[in-house]
Backbone as a ProteinNet text record, in pm:
[ID]
protein_1_A
[PRIMARY]
MGASDKDRYISRSLVKGLEILKLFSAENPTLSLAEIADKLGVSRTTPFRLLYTLQDVGYLDQDEHTKRYSLTPKVLELGFTYLHTLQLSDIAQPYLEKLRDETGASAHIGILDGREVVYIARASARGVPTINVTVGSRLPAHATAIGKLLLAFEPAERLNELLVGTELNKYTHYTKSMIFELQQELDKIKSQGYAVSNEEFENGICSVAAPIFNNHSKVIAAVNIATPVFTLKDGILEKVFLPALREVSEQLSISSGYRLPNPYERK
[TERTIARY]
2682.8	2755.1	2858.1	3001.6	3085.9	3089.6	3179.9	3182.8	3213.9	3294	3334.8	3254.4	3146.7	3047.4	2957.2	2914.8	2801.7	2885.2	2992.4	3027.1	3012.4	3008.6	2965.4	2799.6	2718.6	2584.4	2581.1	2671.7	2663.5	2673.9	2565.7	2579.7	2652.7	2789.3	2866.8	2823.9	2764.3	2695	2589.1	2526.2	2394.2	2452.1	2538.8	2610.6	2668.1	2720.7	2812.9	2671.1	2560.6	2458	2403.7	2370.2	2311	2408.8	2575.6	2652	2652.4	2623.4	2598.6	2484.6	2374.5	2270.8	2278.9	2368.9	2398.7	2520.5	2545.8	2662.1	2594.3	2500.5	2396.7	2356.2	2350.1	2312.1	2267.3	2245.1	2180.5	2331.3	2439.3	2548.6	2616.5	2568.4	2608	2473.4	2401.3	2277.3	2296.6	2398.9	2455.9	2601.9	2616	2730.4	2805.5	2913.4	2973.5	3022.5	3038	3084.6	3235.6	3317.7	3460.1	3428.9	3342.7	3322.7	3271.9	3177	3144.9	3236.5	3330.9	3426.5	3559.9	3583.2	3677.6	3612.2	3507.9	3432.8	3413	3401.8	3409.7	3520.8	3642.9	3794.1	3796	3749.3	3743.9	3765.9	3798.4	3823.1	3678.4	3655.7	3532	3470.3	3498	3436.3	3366.9	3425.8	3328.4	3214.9	3175.9	3035.5	2938.2	3024.5	2937.2	2798.1	2816	2715.6	2626.5	2650.2	2562.9	2492.5	2543.5	2472	2368.9	2385	2350.8	2199.4	2199.9	2117.8	2037.3	2090.3	1994.3	1899.9	1974.5	1912.5	1798.2	1815.5	1715.6	1601.3	1628.1	1516.7	1437.8	1499.4	1426.4	1478.9	1585.5	1620	1727.7	1788.3	1874.7	1862.4	1854.9	1872.8	1994.9	2003.5	2147.3	2131.1	2182.7	2138.3	2206	2135.4	2204	2304	2300.5	2436	2539.5	2485.1	2633.2	2684.4	2606.1	2607.6	2631	2591.9	2582.9	2462.8	2470.2	2366.9	2315	2184.9	2095.9	2002.7	1954.2	1837.3	1724.7	1609.6	1498.8	1382.6	1232.4	1165	1141.4	1183.1	1151	1227.7	1364.1	1414.9	1341.5	1211.9	1130.1	1069.9	1021.6	935.8	1019.3	1138	1219.4	1194.6	1180.8	1171.9	1024.7	950.3	798.9	744.5	842.1	800.8	836.2	914.9	971.5	868.4	856.2	763.7	574.8	569.8	450.3	443.1	569.6	576.9	578.7	586.1	532.3	389.2	344.7	222.7	231	95.8	64.4	57	41.9	18	157	260.8	381	428.6	410.4	478.3	428.5	290.1	225.5	219.6	280.5	283.9	358.6	449.5	543	478	419	306.9	218	147.3	20.3	62.4	181.4	225.8	266	333.7	341.2	221.3	105	-8.7	-71.7	-61.5	-107.3	-19.8	93.4	167.2	155.5	112.8	106.5	-26.1	-123.3	-260.8	-330.4	-276.7	-318.4	-441.9	-443.9	-587.9	-562.6	-645.1	-599.5	-599.1	-505.1	-503	-509.9	-579.4	-623.7	-607.8	-574.1	-603.1	-704.7	-793.4	-877.4	-904.9	-946.6	-1000.9	-1128.7	-1193.6	-1333.9	-1351	-1447.4	-1465.4	-1661.8	-1678	-1840.6	-1882.8	-1949	-2011.2	-1951.7	-1850.5	-1789.3	-1630.1	-1583.4	-1473.5	-1365.6	-1259.6	-1174.9	-1070.3	-1052.9	-934.1	-806.5	-681.6	-588.9	-451.2	-468.9	-331.6	-377.1	-336.3	-374.3	-263.3	-270.2	-201.3	-283	-326.3	-420.2	-368.1	-480.3	-435	-402.5	-297.8	-244.5	-341.2	-416.7	-492.4	-611.5	-644.8	-764.5	-872.7	-999.3	-1079.6	-1126.9	-1095.3	-1174.8	-1223.5	-1296.2	-1356.4	-1270.7	-1289.2	-1233.1	-1202.5	-1111.4	-1085.7	-960.6	-978.6	-847.3	-819	-703.1	-663.4	-761.4	-846.9	-936.4	-1071.1	-1116.4	-1226.6	-1302.5	-1443.6	-1515.2	-1643	-1633.9	-1720.1	-1805.6	-1933.9	-2014.5	-1977.8	-1966.8	-1901.8	-1960.6	-2100.4	-2176.5	-2188.4	-2141.8	-2157.6	-2007.5	-1900.1	-1758.5	-1683.3	-1601.3	-1510.4	-1443.9	-1374.9	-1285.6	-1392.6	-1499.3	-1595.9	-1656.8	-1690.3	-1763.7	-1647.4	-1535.9	-1412.8	-1407.6	-1410.1	-1378.3	-1522.5	-1630.9	-1740	-1762.6	-1678.3	-1691.8	-1628.1	-1498.8	-1403.2	-1436.9	-1538.9	-1577.7	-1654.8	-1612.7	-1702.9	-1854.3	-1946.1	-2052.8	-2155.3	-2120.9	-2176.9	-2129.3	-2021	-1992.2	-2044.6	-2072.7	-2153.8	-2327.4	-2341.9	-2491.1	-2507.3	-2452.3	-2462.9	-2419.1	-2335.8	-2322.5	-2439.3	-2511.1	-2599	-2732	-2789.3	-2923.6	-2979.4	-3087.3	-3180	-3123.7	-3035.3	-2983.1	-3061	-3028.9	-3074.8	-2959.2	-2979.1	-2858	-2900.2	-2840.7	-2870.6	-2838.4	-2902.3	-2887.8	-2836.5	-2710.5	-2625.5	-2660.3	-2656.8	-2688.2	-2794.1	-2810.7	-2903.8	-2862.7	-2720	-2655.5	-2627.2	-2652.4	-2638.9	-2727.8	-2655.1	-2712.8	-2788.5	-2912.7	-2999.4	-3041.9	-3039.5	-3114.9	-2997.1	-3016.4	-2912.8	-2918.9	-3005.2	-3007.2	-2925.7	-2933.3	-2895.5	-2743.1	-2707.8	-2561.3	-2500.7	-2551.9	-2497.2	-2480.2	-2531.1	-2531.9	-2369.4	-2370	-2218.1	-2132.2	-2161.5	-2038.2	-1981.2	-2054.8	-2027.3	-1930	-1968.9	-1904.8	-1773.3	-1750	-1655.7	-1520.7	-1591.2	-1476.4	-1426.1	-1513.5	-1490.5	-1373.5	-1387.2	-1303.4	-1188	-1231.1	-1095.6	-1068.1	-1181.4	-1171.9	-1327	-1313.6	-1460.5	-1452	-1565.5	-1602.7	-1701.3	-1682.9	-1794.7	-1809.3	-1907.6	-1940.3	-2040.8	-1983.8	-2077.6	-2231.9	-2168.4	-2222.5	-2239.7	-2120.6	-2147.2	-2138.3	-2044	-2049.9	-2104.7	-2185.6	-2213.5	-2059.1	-2023.8	-1904.8	-1784.3	-1773.1	-1664.2	-1668.1	-1554.6	-1566.4	-1426	-1462.8	-1325.9	-1344.3	-1208.8	-1177.2	-1088.3	-1118	-1038.6	-974.3	-894.3	-819.2	-799	-761	-750	-582.6	-577.5	-458.3	-472.4	-361.2	-365.5	-262.6	-261.7	-165.5	-121.7	-26.2	52	-28.3	-159	-257.7	-374.8	-331.2	-437.5	-571.3	-564	-670.2	-668.2	-778.8	-791.6	-779.9	-698.5	-681.1	-693.5	-694.5	-729.7	-774.5	-789.1	-808.7	-725.1	-700.2	-612.2	-710.6	-750.9	-812.3	-742.3	-793.7	-792.6	-931.3	-956.3	-1049.2	-1028	-1139.9	-1112.3	-1230.6	-1226.3	-1363.4	-1399.3	-1523.2	-1570	-1533.9	-1530.6	-1513.3	-1339.5	-1256.8	-1143.4	-1133	-1238.1	-1243.8	-1280.3	-1211.4	-1225.4	-1128.6	-1174.7	-1125.7	-1069.5	-1161	-1131.8	-1025.1	-964.3	-846.9	-872.7	-986	-999.8	-954.2	-980.3	-950.8	-788.7	-771.7	-622.3	-516	-514.5	-434.7	-464.9	-580.3	-611.1	-597.1	-673.7	-664.3	-530.5	-489	-355.9	-244.8	-254.4	-172.1	-212.9	-336.4	-400	-371.2	-390.3	-326.1	-205.9	-103.9	21.5	52.2	-4	23.9	-49	-159.5	-218.9	-129.6	-42.3	21.9	132.5	187.7	310.5	300	181.4	162.2	120.2	74.9	28.6	131.1	237	383.8	432.4	432.3	502.3	420.9	306.3	224.9	257.8	344.7	367.5	293	225.1	135.9	231.7	204.2	261.7	180.6	230.2	161.4	137.5	40.6	7.4	116.8	174.2	271.2	157	161	89.8	135.3	244	292.9	247.5	183.4	126.8	-12.9	-11.3	-137.5	-217.5	-378	-456.1	-537.1
-2777.9	-2804.1	-2702	-2713.8	-2644.9	-2543.8	-2450.5	-2367.3	-2457.4	-2512.8	-2590.3	-2711.4	-2734.8	-2815.6	-2745.2	-2617.5	-2532.8	-2493.9	-2462.4	-2446.9	-2547.8	-2680.2	-2802.9	-2744.4	-2695.3	-2660.7	-2515.7	-2444.9	-2294.4	-2321.5	-2275.6	-2271.5	-2137.8	-2178.7	-2043.5	-1981.9	-2036.5	-2000.8	-1899.9	-1945.9	-1878.6	-1744.7	-1747.1	-1627.3	-1541.5	-1595.2	-1496.6	-1436.3	-1488.5	-1453	-1307.3	-1335	-1246.1	-1101.2	-1139.7	-1034.5	-957.2	-1014.6	-949.9	-837.7	-893.6	-818.9	-682.7	-692.1	-589	-494.3	-550.4	-437.5	-342.4	-333.2	-250.4	-136.8	-13.9	82.7	219.4	349.3	442.9	516.2	473.7	539.4	421.6	312.5	216.7	156.1	194	138.7	23.5	52.4	-43.1	-105.2	-230.5	-260.1	-373.5	-400.2	-459.1	-598.6	-697.3	-827.1	-813.7	-735.3	-674.9	-620.7	-512.2	-424.8	-548.8	-588	-692.7	-780.8	-852.2	-958.1	-883.9	-746.1	-646.6	-655	-603.1	-567.5	-691.8	-829.9	-932.6	-1001.5	-940	-1013.5	-1115.6	-1166.9	-1304	-1250.7	-1391.1	-1380.4	-1349.2	-1295.7	-1279.7	-1428.4	-1545.2	-1663.1	-1695.2	-1646.9	-1695.5	-1630.1	-1490.8	-1442.2	-1455	-1527.1	-1518.2	-1625.9	-1720.2	-1846.1	-1757.2	-1700.6	-1633.8	-1538.1	-1440.6	-1342.5	-1398.7	-1501.5	-1577.7	-1623.5	-1684.8	-1717.8	-1652	-1522	-1402.5	-1342.3	-1327	-1270.4	-1371.9	-1495.9	-1603.5	-1595.4	-1576.3	-1588.8	-1459.7	-1351	-1218.3	-1117.3	-1130.3	-1035.2	-931.2	-973.8	-900.9	-886.4	-762.4	-767.9	-707.5	-732.9	-697.7	-627.3	-513.9	-424.6	-505.6	-523.2	-597.5	-540.6	-419.2	-278.3	-266.3	-239.2	-213.8	-303.1	-425.2	-560.9	-519.1	-406.7	-368.9	-451.5	-494.5	-531.4	-425	-467.2	-371.6	-460.3	-404.4	-481.9	-462	-548.8	-537.8	-503.7	-441.3	-450.8	-576.4	-670.8	-832.9	-842.6	-758.2	-773.3	-680.8	-608	-545.9	-667.2	-762.7	-867.9	-923.9	-939.6	-950.6	-897	-762.4	-689	-662.2	-686.4	-695.5	-811.2	-912.2	-1058.7	-1062.5	-983.2	-952.3	-874.7	-775	-697.3	-731.7	-824	-900.2	-985.7	-1030.4	-1139	-1056.4	-923.8	-847.9	-841.2	-805.5	-749.9	-617.3	-564.9	-436.4	-334.9	-388.1	-292.4	-269.2	-359.3	-329.3	-205.5	-251.8	-143.7	-6.1	16.4	127.8	196.1	159.4	234.6	366.2	352	476.5	593.4	532.4	660.9	705.5	607.7	660.9	753.8	721.8	820.1	963.8	961.9	1063.3	1142.3	1066.2	1128	1209.9	1132.2	1182.4	1337.3	1310.2	1434.8	1543.4	1509.1	1628	1716.3	1635.2	1664.5	1681.7	1631.9	1611.5	1536.9	1455.9	1363.8	1229.2	1164.8	1007.1	944.2	819	781.1	615.9	581.8	433.9	349.8	219.3	136.6	22.4	-11.4	-109.4	-191.8	-293.5	-383.9	-435.6	-499.5	-493.8	-644.5	-668.2	-813.1	-837.5	-877.7	-870	-749.7	-707.4	-565	-490.8	-525.3	-472.1	-418.8	-303.3	-281.6	-339.9	-386.4	-421	-352.9	-280.7	-210.2	-271.8	-287.9	-341.2	-252.4	-130.5	-35.8	107.9	181	308.2	395.5	497.2	591.2	711.2	706.5	810.5	946.8	1037.8	1184.9	1209	1295.4	1328.8	1476.7	1436.7	1569.4	1591.2	1517	1555.5	1423.6	1464.7	1370.6	1304.6	1162.7	1110.8	975.2	933.8	783.2	681.9	620.1	518.3	408.4	380	256.8	193.9	81.4	-0.7	-100.7	-155.4	-270.2	-391.6	-418.8	-562	-488	-379.6	-323.3	-336.9	-354.3	-388.7	-263.6	-182.6	-99	-114	-64.5	-83.5	-16.3	-85.4	-32.5	85.5	72.2	171.4	320.2	294	422.7	498	436.8	496.4	504.3	609	638.5	536.3	469.3	347.1	239.1	225.6	121.1	156.8	291	311	316.8	362.3	358.9	200.7	136.9	-13.5	-81.7	-57.4	-96.8	-22.5	75.6	139.2	68.9	0.8	-70.4	-208.1	-229.8	-394.1	-410.4	-541	-588.4	-574.5	-531.7	-512.3	-620.6	-729.4	-853.6	-867.3	-862.4	-884.7	-760.8	-626.9	-543.7	-576	-613.8	-667.8	-758.7	-859.7	-986.2	-902.6	-789.7	-732.9	-636.8	-596.9	-487.3	-516.6	-576.9	-606.2	-741.9	-675.7	-752.1	-743.9	-662.2	-634.2	-492.2	-483.8	-328.9	-269.1	-173.5	-78.2	-6.4	8.7	42	196.8	268.5	427.8	452.7	509.5	538.5	670.2	761.4	891.8	950.1	1072.4	1151.5	1158.1	1154.2	1153.4	998.4	915.7	784.1	743.6	703.7	661.7	512.1	481.5	356.5	325.5	391.5	356.6	300.8	173.6	123.3	216.2	249.4	328.5	469.4	518.5	642.3	618.6	499.6	458.8	443	353.2	304.9	433.2	528.3	667.1	719.9	728.9	777.3	701.4	578.3	475.4	501.8	526.6	557.8	713.1	784.9	919.4	899.2	799.2	800.5	719.7	597.1	533.3	633.5	740.3	832.2	927.4	987.4	1086.4	1033.3	920.5	817.6	859.1	900.7	912.5	935.3	879.5	889.8	969.6	1019.5	1108.6	1033.6	1053.6	1015.8	1137.4	1214.5	1328.3	1307.8	1272.5	1256.9	1127.4	1019.6	910.5	796.3	800.1	689.3	756.6	853.3	916.4	1055.1	1107.1	1252.7	1338.6	1445.8	1521.5	1501.8	1351.9	1320.2	1298.2	1338.5	1358.1	1256.8	1196.1	1122.4	1085.4	1096.6	1074.9	972.6	893.7	774.5	756.4	695.2	674.7	529.1	492.2	344	284.7	185.3	135.7	2.2	9.1	-98.5	-153.9	-284	-385.3	-415.8	-476.3	-495	-551.9	-586.1	-598.3	-492.7	-405.8	-253.6	-279.4	-367.9	-402.6	-366.2	-271.9	-225	-350	-321.3	-434.9	-357.7	-244.6	-163.9	-43.8	48.5	172.3	251.4	377.4	460.6	581	602.3	743.8	816.6	937.1	1035	1052.7	1079.4	1101.1	1216.8	1301.1	1426	1478.4	1556.2	1620.6	1721.3	1718.7	1849.7	1987.9	2006.2	2166.7	2192.3	2109.9	2108.9	2156	2113	2136.9	2282.1	2382.6	2529.8	2563.2	2653.3	2747.6	2619.1	2529	2420.7	2358.5	2316	2241.6	2094.8	2067.6	1927	1899.1	1997.5	1982.6	2040.2	2146.3	2196.1	2136.3	2052	1984.9	1846.3	1764.9	1689.1	1573.6	1591.7	1542	1521.9	1624.1	1629	1502.4	1536.7	1444.4	1306.3	1289.7	1143.7	1081.8	1144.4	1101.3	1035.5	1162.3	1109.9	979.7	960.7	827.6	722.5	737.3	598	582.2	667.7	645.8	545.2	608.9	545.3	405.2	389	227.8	153.5	205.4	124.1	95.2	176	127.9	56.1	48.7	-43.8	-193.2	-202.8	-328.4	-344.8	-271.6	-326.3	-247.5	-144.5	-83.5	7	-4.6	77.7	191.8	321.1	438.9	456.7	501.2	538	648.7	604.5	727.6	828.9	917	1046.4	1085.9	1006.3	1037.7	903.8	807.2	684.4	741.4	693.8	711.5	623.4	674.4	594.8	510.2
1351.7	1198.2	1210.8	1163.9	1178	1051	1038.5	943.3	794	791.4	689.1	645.4	738.3	699.9	631.9	686.6	644.8	464	452.2	320.3	232.4	268.6	157.1	88.3	160.6	105.3	49.5	36.4	-22	-162.2	-220.4	-401.1	-409.8	-460.3	-495.3	-626.7	-713.6	-835.6	-796.3	-704.1	-668.2	-614.8	-526.6	-434.2	-560.5	-634.4	-763.3	-811.1	-862.4	-930.7	-851.4	-738	-658.9	-630.9	-633.9	-626.2	-759	-876.3	-989.9	-986.1	-953.7	-944.1	-848.9	-750.8	-657.3	-721.8	-824.7	-863.4	-955.4	-972	-1063.1	-953.5	-1008.2	-911.1	-993.9	-932	-990.4	-1057.9	-1013.5	-1042.1	-1165.6	-1165.5	-1260.3	-1332.4	-1398.6	-1449.7	-1546.9	-1647	-1737.2	-1708.2	-1720.7	-1696.7	-1813.6	-1857.7	-1957.7	-1871.9	-1983	-1918.3	-1872.8	-1917	-1867.7	-1728.1	-1740.1	-1605	-1489.3	-1517.5	-1389.1	-1349.7	-1476.8	-1422.5	-1341.4	-1353.8	-1299.3	-1143	-1132	-1014.6	-926.6	-988.7	-930.3	-882.2	-974.7	-947.1	-1019.4	-1124.5	-1176.9	-1344.6	-1369.4	-1535.3	-1603.4	-1723.4	-1804.1	-1813.9	-1835.8	-1824	-1714.2	-1606.6	-1471.5	-1483.6	-1488.7	-1511	-1620.5	-1724.7	-1851.8	-1857.7	-1799.9	-1806.7	-1687.1	-1572.7	-1461.9	-1565.8	-1635.4	-1682.6	-1792.6	-1866.5	-1969.4	-1883.3	-1782.8	-1693	-1635.1	-1591.9	-1547.4	-1642.3	-1770.4	-1870.9	-1923.7	-1899.6	-1953.3	-1860	-1747.5	-1633	-1629.4	-1677.5	-1686.4	-1601.6	-1511.5	-1441.9	-1512.3	-1607.9	-1675.7	-1823.7	-1867.2	-2032.4	-2071.7	-2198.4	-2283.7	-2397.9	-2430.8	-2527.8	-2653.2	-2746.5	-2868.7	-2947.6	-2906	-2982.8	-2890.8	-2768.4	-2685.7	-2601.3	-2622.5	-2540.5	-2388.9	-2344.6	-2205.9	-2116.2	-2018.1	-1937.4	-1834.9	-1806.5	-1704.6	-1651.8	-1523.4	-1464.3	-1521.2	-1515.9	-1563	-1434.2	-1453.5	-1360.3	-1273.2	-1329.4	-1274.4	-1151.3	-1093.9	-997.3	-871.4	-903.2	-812	-735.3	-819.6	-727	-610.7	-628.9	-507.3	-387	-391.5	-299.5	-244.7	-361.2	-307.8	-252.7	-254.2	-207.5	-73.7	-25.6	115.8	189.8	115	171.5	206	130.7	175.7	267.1	314.7	422.2	534.5	530.7	654.5	673.4	788.6	811.7	777.5	730.2	673.1	777.4	902.5	992.9	1077.2	1079.7	1120.3	995.1	851.6	763.6	783.4	819.7	816.2	957	1072.8	1158.6	1178.1	1125.9	1095.3	1002.2	930.8	819.7	912.5	996.4	1068.5	1159.6	1252.7	1341.8	1262.2	1142	1066.3	1063.3	1000.5	966.3	1050.7	1213.3	1333.9	1341.8	1343.2	1405.8	1324.3	1178.1	1074.4	1105.2	1140.8	1110.4	1261.4	1359.6	1516.1	1510.4	1411.4	1420.3	1442	1500	1498.1	1364.2	1326.2	1206.5	1245.4	1126.7	1158.6	1029.5	1026.2	901.6	932.3	834.2	850.4	729.1	755.5	629.5	654.8	520	531.5	575.6	650.9	692.4	680.7	573.4	576.3	550.3	644.2	654.2	767	816	906.6	881.4	925.6	939.4	1070.5	1044.4	1139.2	1137.7	1233.4	1245.8	1289.8	1184.1	1208.3	1277.9	1269.5	1322.2	1342	1448.7	1462.3	1541	1540.7	1587.4	1652.7	1800.5	1865.1	1870.2	1832.6	1854.4	2013.6	2037.5	2149.9	2188.8	2313.1	2377.6	2329.9	2201.7	2111.4	2147.7	2199.7	2198.2	2083.8	2040.5	1958.9	1965.5	1864.1	1874.2	1889	2003.2	2089.2	2009	1908.6	1805.8	1859.3	1881	1901.8	1802.9	1812	1714.8	1734.1	1641.2	1665.6	1654.2	1674.4	1694.8	1550.4	1570.7	1443.7	1445.7	1336.9	1320.2	1200.6	1193.3	1049.3	946	834.6	717.4	666	690.1	595.4	680.2	786.8	896.3	902.6	843	840.8	739.6	738.2	630.8	576.3	665.7	593.3	530.3	586.6	545	411.6	419.2	272.7	163.2	210.4	81.5	37.7	130.7	86.5	3.1	82.8	16.8	-141.4	-171.7	-302.1	-400.5	-347.8	-429.9	-463.6	-396.1	-399.2	-543.6	-596.3	-740.1	-724.4	-815.4	-793.4	-752.2	-780.2	-734.8	-613.9	-558.9	-421.7	-343.5	-386.3	-308.3	-286.1	-400	-399.2	-257.5	-281.5	-158.8	-32.2	-15.7	116.1	150.8	69.8	99.1	52.7	-40.9	-77.6	25.7	93.3	175	301.3	314.4	451.8	522.7	670.9	725.7	756.7	725.2	749	897	989.2	1130	1120	1185.8	1189.7	1346.6	1304.8	1463	1496.5	1413.7	1405.3	1310.1	1334	1217.1	1071.8	1100.2	952.6	880.3	938.9	908.9	791.9	673.3	562.3	559.4	573.8	609.6	503.5	391.4	268.5	168.8	120.4	49.1	-96.7	-166.7	-276.5	-233.8	-151.8	-102.8	-78.1	-3.2	14.1	-116.9	-173.1	-325.1	-432.3	-417.2	-484	-432.9	-282.9	-264.4	-273.7	-283.4	-311.9	-447.9	-529.9	-674.1	-677	-607.4	-563	-527.7	-416.7	-360.2	-451.3	-532.5	-601.4	-732	-780.9	-857.7	-811.4	-690.3	-629.8	-556.4	-523.4	-452.4	-277.9	-241.9	-104	-58	84.1	158.4	274.3	317.3	439.1	496.7	634.6	731.7	806	811.1	894.8	1000.4	1101.9	1222.6	1198.4	1095.3	1054.6	1145.8	1225.7	1334.3	1455.1	1498.3	1629.1	1612.9	1691.9	1684.1	1703.3	1645.2	1670.2	1633.9	1542	1504.6	1358.1	1282.8	1108.1	1098.9	991.8	957.2	799.3	730.9	602.3	557.3	470.5	425.8	290.3	250.9	122.5	105.1	-6.8	-37.9	-40.5	3.8	-13.7	-110.7	-237.2	-322.4	-293.1	-385.2	-391.1	-515.1	-544.3	-667.7	-788.9	-754.3	-878.6	-885.2	-811.8	-847.8	-778.4	-669.4	-583.1	-434.8	-414.5	-277	-140.6	-94.4	30.6	169.2	165.5	297.1	264.2	363.6	363.3	503.9	477.9	604.3	616.3	753.4	777.7	861.3	888.8	998	1041.8	1188.5	1220.3	1374.9	1344.6	1449.4	1486.1	1601.2	1616.7	1532.9	1501.4	1390.4	1426.8	1539.6	1584.5	1529.5	1513.9	1464	1331.3	1250	1086.3	1059.8	1062.5	1046.2	922.6	861.4	728.9	650.4	606.9	508.7	536.5	653.6	694.9	637	618.1	566.1	443.1	337.7	192	212.7	267.4	251.9	325	439.8	520.6	529	567.4	593	465.9	387.5	266.5	178.9	150.1	71	166.4	312.1	402.7	380.4	390.9	378.2	255.9	141.4	-14.7	-7.6	61.9	53.7	138.2	244.2	323.1	250.8	189.9	114.5	-23.2	-63.5	-192.8	-158.7	-47.4	-11.4	48.6	144.6	176.2	43	-64.9	-148.5	-262.5	-247.9	-324.3	-250	-102.6	-18.7	-52.2	-80.3	-99.5	-249.2	-352	-473.4	-584	-533.1	-624.2	-716.8	-846.4	-946.7	-1005.7	-930.6	-976.6	-1123.3	-1183.7	-1292.9	-1356.9	-1482.3	-1539.3	-1592	-1581.8	-1618.4	-1785.3	-1835.7	-1976.6	-2070.5	-2000.1	-2065.9	-2134	-2257.5	-2303	-2264.2	-2237.5	-2192	-2306.9
[MASK]
+++++++++++++++++++++++++++++++++++++++++++++++++++++++++++++++++++++++++++++++++++++++++++++++++++++++++++++++++++++++++++++++++++++++++++++++++++++++++++++++++++++++++++++++++++++++++++++++++++++++++++++++++++++++++++++++++++++++++++++++++++++++++++++++++++++++++++

């Protein structure tokens, strides 16, 4: 199909509408009809119907006093829709590598599948022996930081389905194999917003995990860092590891469409 043939199928109105949305920026958060027409190089009558349409479908707002237009939060949905078409593992990889480089620990992302954690991304530590987790590995949720974090944010009914009547295998002396004991810890994890597994799956390995939320404020995955316990000296877990982990979990949540709570909004 030649260029002239393709032109027949192009919606000029849609192109102009998208061009209008792109005119707004931090430097130009509001624009008048005259300014929009001038930037597009057209008469005022050309963008008027497009502006009315964009306002009607919710992408633009017009101040009733100044008559100036501004973008609405709905335009964010366009970007979030794109992000949601990408695999979380692809989006997360640079963040995991940054987390690994800042802490010297291995970093992973996992999702919950029944009573197991499935690891979907990782950045292995350099020169430090840690648990050998590869993409696709499955580990018991009740014995891992990622697993406990994800269990903690499951609805109560679903959590009962996963735990009640099941046997929790013990992998080390520290593994919590009593359901009541595990549920008490899950309540604490949900309250504090992170989980720690200290030699509960493998002796000598400690891991800490934080949640990744989506645009519906639902936990969809968790990110962790794992390191040998001998590296945890002088409060490094609380002073270095946890702040770095929380920052990455927050960035990944935002990338997944999560809106951070506004500290100035009344509860």
